[in-house]
C-alpha positions in Angstrom: 0.2 0.0 -0.3 1.3 3.4 -0.9 2.2 6.5 1.3 -0.7 8.2 -0.8 -3.7 5.9 0.1 -2.3 5.1 3.4 -2.7 9.3 4.4 -6.1 8.7 2.1 -7.7 6.2 4.8 -6.1 8.0 8.3 -7.7 10.8 6.6 -10.9 9.2 6.2 -10.7 7.6 10.1 -9.8 11.1 11.0 -11.6 11.7 14.4 -12.5 15.1 12.1 -14.8 13.3 10.4 -16.9 12.1 13.6 -19.7 13.5 14.8 -19.0 14.6 18.9 -22.2 13.4 19.8 -21.5 10.4 18.9 -17.8 10.2 19.7 -19.2 10.8 23.3 -21.6 8.2 23.5 -19.2 5.7 22.8 -16.2 7.5 25.4 -18.7 7.7 28.1 -16.2 5.9 30.4 -13.1 8.7 29.4 -15.2 11.5 30.4 -13.7 12.3 34.0 -10.1 11.0 33.0 -6.9 13.4 32.2 -5.4 11.7 28.9 -2.0 11.5 26.9 -1.4 11.2 23.2 2.4 10.2 22.6 3.6 12.1 19.2 6.0 10.9 17.0 8.0 14.0 16.9 9.5 16.4 19.8 6.7 18.2 19.7 3.8 18.3 22.0 0.3 20.2 23.0 -0.4 20.8 27.0 -4.5 21.5 26.4 -6.6 22.8 29.4 -9.6 23.1 30.0 -11.8 25.3 31.0 -13.5 25.9 35.0 -16.4 22.7 36.1 -15.4 21.0 33.5 -13.5 18.1 32.6 -9.8 17.5 30.0 -12.9 15.8 27.8 -13.4 19.3 26.4 -10.2 19.8 24.5 -9.7 15.8 24.2 -11.2 15.4 20.8 -8.4 18.5 19.3 -5.7 16.3 21.2 -6.5 13.4 18.9 -6.5 16.0 16.0 -3.6 16.9 16.8 -1.4 13.7 17.7 -3.4 12.3 14.6 -0.7 15.0 12.9 1.7 14.2 15.2 1.8 15.9 17.8 1.9 14.4 21.5 -0.9 15.8 23.4 -1.7 16.0 27.0 -4.9 17.3 28.8 -4.2 17.6 32.7 -7.6 17.7 35.2 -7.7 20.8 37.1 -7.7 20.5 41.1 -11.6 19.8 42.1 -13.1 18.8 38.6 -13.6 15.7 37.0 -15.4 14.7 40.7 -18.5 16.3 42.1 -18.9 20.2 42.4 -18.2 20.3 46.0 -14.7 19.6 45.3 -14.0 22.9 43.8 -15.4 24.9 47.1 -11.3 26.0 49.3 -9.7 25.6 45.7 -7.3 28.7 45.4 -6.4 29.5 41.7 -2.9 29.2 41.6 -3.4 25.5 42.5 -5.0 25.0 39.4 -2.0 27.1 38.0 0.0 24.5 40.1 -1.1 21.5 38.6 -0.8 23.0 34.9 2.8 24.4 35.4 4.0 20.6 36.8 2.5 19.4 33.4 4.1 22.0 31.2 7.6 21.1 32.6 7.1 17.3 32.2 6.4 17.4 28.9 8.9 19.9 27.9 11.7 17.8 29.4 10.8 15.5 26.7 9.9 17.4 23.6 11.9 19.7 21.4 8.7 22.3 21.5 5.8 22.7 23.6 2.7 24.6 22.9 0.0 25.2 24.7 -4.0 25.5 23.8 -6.6 26.2 26.6 -10.2 26.9 26.4 -11.8 29.9 28.6 -10.1 29.5 32.4 -7.5 26.9 30.4 -6.7 29.8 28.2 -6.3 32.5 31.1 -3.5 29.8 32.7 -1.9 29.3 29.6 -1.3 32.7 29.4 0.1 32.7 32.8 2.8 30.2 31.9 3.7 31.8 28.8 4.7 34.9 30.7 6.4 32.8 33.4 8.1 30.7 30.6 9.8 32.2 27.4 10.2 28.8 25.8 6.6 28.2 25.4 6.4 27.3 21.4 3.1 29.0 21.4 -0.3 29.6 22.4 -4.1 28.6 21.1 -6.2 30.9 23.1 -10.0 29.5 22.6 -12.8 31.5 24.7 -10.4 33.5 26.8 -12.3 36.5 29.0 -10.3 39.3 28.9 -12.9 40.4 31.3 -16.1 38.8 32.5 -19.1 40.0 31.7 -20.7 42.5 34.4 -17.2 41.0 36.3 -17.6 43.5 38.8 -21.3 43.2 39.6 -21.0 40.0 39.5 -18.0 39.5 42.2 -20.0 41.8 43.9 -23.3 39.9 44.0 -21.1 36.9 44.9 -20.0 38.4 47.9 -23.3 39.4 49.0 -25.5 36.3 48.4 -22.8 33.9 48.7 -23.2 34.1 52.8 -26.8 33.1 52.3 -26.5 30.6 48.9 -23.2 28.4 48.6 -24.2 27.1 45.3 -26.0 28.1 41.9 -27.5 26.4 38.4 -25.4 27.3 35.0 -27.3 29.3 33.0 -27.3 28.4 29.2 -28.6 30.5 26.0 -31.4 28.9 24.6 -30.5 29.5 21.3 -26.8 27.6 21.8 -27.3 25.7 25.0 -28.8 22.5 23.9 -29.0 20.2 26.6 -27.5 17.8 24.1 -24.3 19.6 23.9 -21.4 17.9 25.1 -20.0 21.1 26.3 -23.1 20.7 28.9 -23.2 16.9 29.2 -19.4 17.0 30.4 -19.5 19.7 33.3 -21.2 20.3 36.8 -24.5 22.1 36.2 -24.1 23.2 39.5 -20.6 25.0 41.2 -19.8 27.1 44.4 -20.4 30.7 44.0 -16.8 30.9 46.1 -15.5 29.5 43.2 -16.6 32.1 41.0 -14.2 34.3 42.4 -11.3 32.0 42.1 -11.9 32.2 38.6 -12.3 35.5 38.5 -8.7 35.9 40.4 -7.4 33.6 37.1 -8.7 36.2 34.5 -7.6 39.1 36.7 -4.1 37.7 36.7 -3.8 37.0 33.0 -4.8 40.3 31.7 -2.2 41.9 34.3 0.8 41.4 32.2 -0.2 41.1 28.4 2.5 42.8 26.7 4.9 40.6 28.4 3.7 37.6 25.9 5.6 37.5 22.9 4.8 33.5 22.0 3.3 33.5 18.5 -0.8 33.3 19.5 -4.0 32.5 17.9 -7.4 33.5 19.4 -10.4 32.5 18.7 -13.9 33.5 20.2 -17.4 32.8 19.7 -19.3 35.8 18.2 -22.2 35.0 20.9 -20.3 34.3 23.8 -22.1 35.5 26.9 -19.5 34.6 29.1 -16.6 37.0 28.1 -16.9 41.2 28.3 -17.9 42.4 24.5 -15.1 43.1 22.7 -12.4 40.3 24.8 -10.9 39.1 21.2 -10.0 42.7 20.5 -8.5 43.7 23.8 -6.3 40.6 24.0 -5.1 41.0 20.4 -4.5 44.6 20.7 -2.8 44.0 24.0 -0.9 40.9 23.9 2.8 41.7 23.0 3.5 38.9 20.0 4.6 39.8 16.8 3.1 36.9 15.5 -0.6 36.9 16.3 -4.1 36.5 14.6 -7.5 36.4 15.6 -10.7 34.5 14.1 -14.6 34.3 15.3 -16.5 31.3 15.6 -20.2 32.0 14.5 -22.9 30.6 16.2 -21.7 29.0 19.1 -21.6 28.2 22.9 -18.3 30.3 24.9 -16.4 26.8 25.0 -17.2 25.5 21.8 -14.2 23.5 20.9 -15.9 19.8 22.2 -18.9 20.7 19.9 -18.0 22.8 16.7 -18.0 20.6 13.7 -17.5 23.6 11.1 -15.5 26.8 10.2 -12.2 24.6 9.9 -11.5 25.4 13.6 -9.2 22.2 13.9 -6.9 22.5 10.5 -6.9 26.2 11.6 -5.5 25.6 14.8 -2.9 22.9 13.3 -1.5 25.0 10.3 -1.1 28.1 13.1 1.1 25.7 14.8 2.9 24.1 11.9 3.6 28.0 10.4 5.1 28.7 14.1 
């Protein structure tokens, strides 16, 4: 069998062509598991999931990148993948320590390590890149420059958190279908105290954006109801990278990567990594 035919067959079998919902139904036993897919070369991608969800959020992207030669690793952030109560008492710096440890392990075994994160995971990626200039590049998805109504939300949490410890998640009716993988893999209630920790991550990540010099690819839903309006433009303008680009995703939920089936998002991310 020629290399050309093998390549065609591998493309047909690629995770890129699998329906996210169908794949989810086959992989329910993996929802609360971190992952590591070993690549053939010396390049790796650290994939960081968002707040209140699990590594499964970025697993399909990790598989796709692994099919194209990259090692792909998705760790579990502390307090996640179990029950919402486990988020109580988790300081945001513990999440940063979680991903920093994995980054250093990958760096020991790979010449190039990129970081891709979604939502709060992207904010953690920014903080890692600030600390480690040898990060090869960043893919920042659904990254909040600020959270929508950030100050009001924090004020409300501090006041009402004394009386109501937990809150149920809200999903926009248009993009929050009950069958969306994004919803199925995340906590549907959360401790209000953890909202303040997520806000701290966002605040810390935007503090020194000018110090980020690695190549950056920013992606965000044009209908994102979590981040402040214009977040992607604020980030793009302030990030100090000479090589940077941005892309808006239409008709998608805030953390779109686990459900996305259109707009060539996976191939765009791969092309960015290959170009940088």
